[in-house]
C-alpha positions as CSV (number, residue, x, y, z in Angstrom):
1,M,0.0,0.0,0.0
2,S,1.4,3.4,-1.0
3,D,1.7,6.3,1.5
4,D,-1.2,8.1,-0.4
5,Q,-3.4,5.0,-0.1
6,H,-2.6,4.7,3.6
7,D,-3.3,8.4,4.1
8,E,-6.7,8.1,2.3
9,E,-7.6,5.0,4.4
10,Q,-6.7,6.8,7.6
11,T,-8.7,9.9,6.5
12,R,-11.7,7.7,5.8
13,D,-11.4,5.9,9.1
14,D,-11.1,9.2,11.0
15,F,-14.0,10.7,9.1
16,A,-16.2,7.7,9.9
17,D,-15.3,8.1,13.6
18,A,-16.1,11.8,13.6
19,V,-19.3,11.7,11.5
20,N,-22.0,9.7,13.4
21,M,-25.0,10.9,11.5
22,T,-26.3,9.3,8.3
23,A,-26.8,11.4,5.1
24,S,-30.5,11.4,5.6
25,Q,-30.3,12.4,9.3
26,L,-27.9,15.2,8.4
27,K,-30.1,16.4,5.5
28,E,-33.1,16.5,7.8
29,W,-31.1,18.4,10.4
30,L,-29.8,20.9,7.9
31,D,-33.4,21.9,7.0
32,T,-34.1,23.0,10.6
33,D,-34.1,26.6,11.8
34,E,-31.7,25.6,14.6
35,S,-29.2,24.4,12.0
36,K,-29.4,27.6,10.1
37,E,-29.1,29.7,13.3
38,V,-25.6,28.7,14.3
39,G,-22.1,29.2,12.9
40,Q,-19.9,31.8,11.4
41,K,-21.4,33.5,8.5
42,P,-19.6,35.6,5.9
43,D,-19.9,39.4,6.1
44,G,-23.4,40.3,5.1
45,G,-25.0,37.1,6.2
46,G,-25.7,34.1,4.1
47,E,-24.9,30.4,4.8
48,S,-22.7,29.6,7.8
49,T,-19.4,27.7,7.3
50,G,-20.8,24.8,9.2
51,H,-24.0,24.6,7.3
52,E,-22.1,24.6,4.0
53,S,-19.8,21.9,5.4
54,G,-22.9,19.8,6.3
55,R,-24.0,19.9,2.7
56,H,-20.5,18.8,1.5
57,I,-20.6,16.0,4.1
58,V,-24.0,14.7,2.8
59,A,-22.5,14.6,-0.7
60,I,-19.5,12.6,0.6
61,L,-21.7,10.2,2.5
62,E,-23.8,9.6,-0.7
63,K,-20.8,8.8,-2.8
64,K,-19.0,5.5,-3.4
65,Q,-15.5,5.5,-1.9
66,G,-13.9,5.2,-5.3
67,D,-15.6,8.4,-6.4
68,Y,-14.0,10.6,-3.6
69,T,-12.0,13.5,-5.0
70,D,-9.0,15.3,-3.5
71,D,-11.4,18.0,-2.4
72,D,-13.5,15.4,-0.6
73,Y,-10.5,14.1,1.3
74,A,-9.4,17.6,2.2
75,H,-12.9,18.3,3.5
76,M,-12.9,15.0,5.5
77,R,-9.7,16.1,7.2
78,K,-11.3,19.5,8.0
79,V,-14.3,17.8,9.5
80,V,-12.2,15.5,11.7
81,G,-10.2,18.5,13.0
82,Y,-13.3,20.6,13.7
83,V,-15.2,17.8,15.5
84,A,-12.1,17.0,17.7
85,R,-11.6,20.7,18.6
86,H,-15.3,21.4,19.2
87,L,-15.9,18.3,21.4
88,K,-13.3,19.7,23.8
89,Q,-15.4,22.8,24.3
90,E,-18.5,21.1,25.7
91,P,-20.5,23.5,27.9
92,K,-21.4,22.6,31.5
93,G,-24.9,21.5,32.1
94,D,-27.5,20.3,29.6
95,S,-26.3,20.7,26.1
96,H,-29.2,19.2,24.3
97,D,-30.6,22.5,22.9
98,S,-27.2,24.3,22.9
99,K,-25.6,26.1,20.0
100,W,-22.5,23.9,20.8
101,R,-24.5,20.7,19.9
102,W,-26.2,22.3,16.9
103,S,-22.9,23.4,15.5
104,L,-21.4,19.9,15.9
105,M,-24.5,18.5,14.2
106,N,-23.9,20.8,11.2
107,W,-20.6,19.1,10.9
108,G,-22.2,15.6,11.0
109,H,-21.6,14.8,14.7
110,D,-24.4,14.4,17.2
111,P,-22.7,14.3,20.7
112,E,-25.8,12.6,22.1
113,K,-25.3,9.5,19.9
């Protein structure tokens, strides 16, 4: 196995560990007001970075592994990093209806699963 194949395999494994929502669960979540409420938006409003990421994650989840592009692998690595960093920032108390959880869910990770 070449180094590139190993890196891609590691990326897929890490992505599968980070993203615990199915494509259909994530699609349904991205349609909610809560999903659209959280995250950093470009100047002037528009779609948040996390919401846009969620749409890319859905597209990745719906593809066959052999159809992944370099951009998909780059996004998978970005998702893994975001989820790992964000999980360390868990708020005290009940986080069920928190912007922290909603933001993670935009990135395909539901901390309650």
